[in-house]
C-alpha positions, 0 to 999 in steps of 0.5 A, spaced: 710 532 928 708 524 930 706 523 923 712 526 920 716 521 924 713 515 923 713 514 916 721 516 916 722 511 921 718 505 918 722 507 911 729 507 915 727 500 918 725 497 912 731 499 908 736 496 913 732 490 914 732 489 906 739 487 906 737 480 908 731 479 910 729 474 905 735 470 907 735 465 912 739 461 916 744 460 921 751 464 921 757 461 918 761 457 923 767 461 921 764 467 925 765 463 931 759 466 935 753 461 937 747 461 933 741 461 938 737 455 938 734 454 945 734 460 950 731 455 955 737 451 956 741 458 955 737 461 961 738 455 965 746 456 964 746 463 965 742 462 972 747 457 974 753 462 972 749 468 975 750 471 968 746 475 963 745 473 956 747 478 950 743 477 944 746 480 938 740 481 932 743 481 925 741 480 918 745 477 912 749 482 908 749 487 914 756 490 914 755 493 920 753 487 923 759 483 921 763 489 924 760 488 931 761 481 931 768 481 928 771 487 932 767 486 939 763 480 940 767 475 937 773 477 941 769 477 947 766 470 946 773 467 945 776 471 951 775 466 958 774 472 962 767 473 959 765 466 960 764 468 967 760 475 965 756 473 960 753 468 955 753 471 947 748 468 942 746 471 935 739 471 932 738 472 925 732 477 924 727 474 919 730 467 919 725 462 919 730 457 923 727 454 929 728 456 936 726 455 943 724 461 947 725 462 954 719 459 956 720 453 952 715 454 947 717 453 939 718 459 935 723 462 930 729 467 930 725 472 926 719 471 931 723 472 937 726 478 934 719 481 932 717 479 939 723 483 942 721 489 937 728 489 934 727 492 927 734 495 926 740 491 925 745 490 929 741 490 935 744 488 942 740 486 948 742 484 954 737 479 958 736 476 964 736 468 965 728 469 964 729 473 958 727 480 961 731 486 958 736 489 963 737 495 960 736 499 953 738 496 947 744 498 943 741 499 936 746 500 930 753 501 930 753 508 934 760 511 935 766 505 934 770 509 939 765 508 944 762 501 942 766 497 947 764 501 952 757 501 951 757 493 951 761 493 957 756 498 961 750 493 958 754 487 960 755 490 967 748 492 968 746 486 966 750 482 971 747 487 977 740 485 975 741 478 974 744 477 981 739 482 984 744 488 986 
């Protein structure tokens, strides 16, 4: 059974990433999300605020990624109440844009995504200030009617784990 599932999984992952793997670079300034550049600095800020870091992994040309950003994450990012709950960053899967990891090491957005085993987009992960997972990743768009609830639950869980509760 495993042999039948694996090729299907690999083909699906390849198809999803094909919509923009060759394109690298930061998200446009118009979308308003902050492209990750230094998780070491973000981790320090998160520790000061006692909040987790929400990372959305995206790919250029991915309509589901754009929808998640536009309908859910951008409004959260612009809402002052969320500044007290979470830091939101974007990472472009496959990009060669330089990035500083949580440990201060130099990497790229694509290598960071691969290290976090992100193969499908959009993927949302909530991380501790040290870079550890706080729960299950939200992979894909899922059910739009419940997506905000999934994000809220992930942020709440991340906050509890970040504060050690």
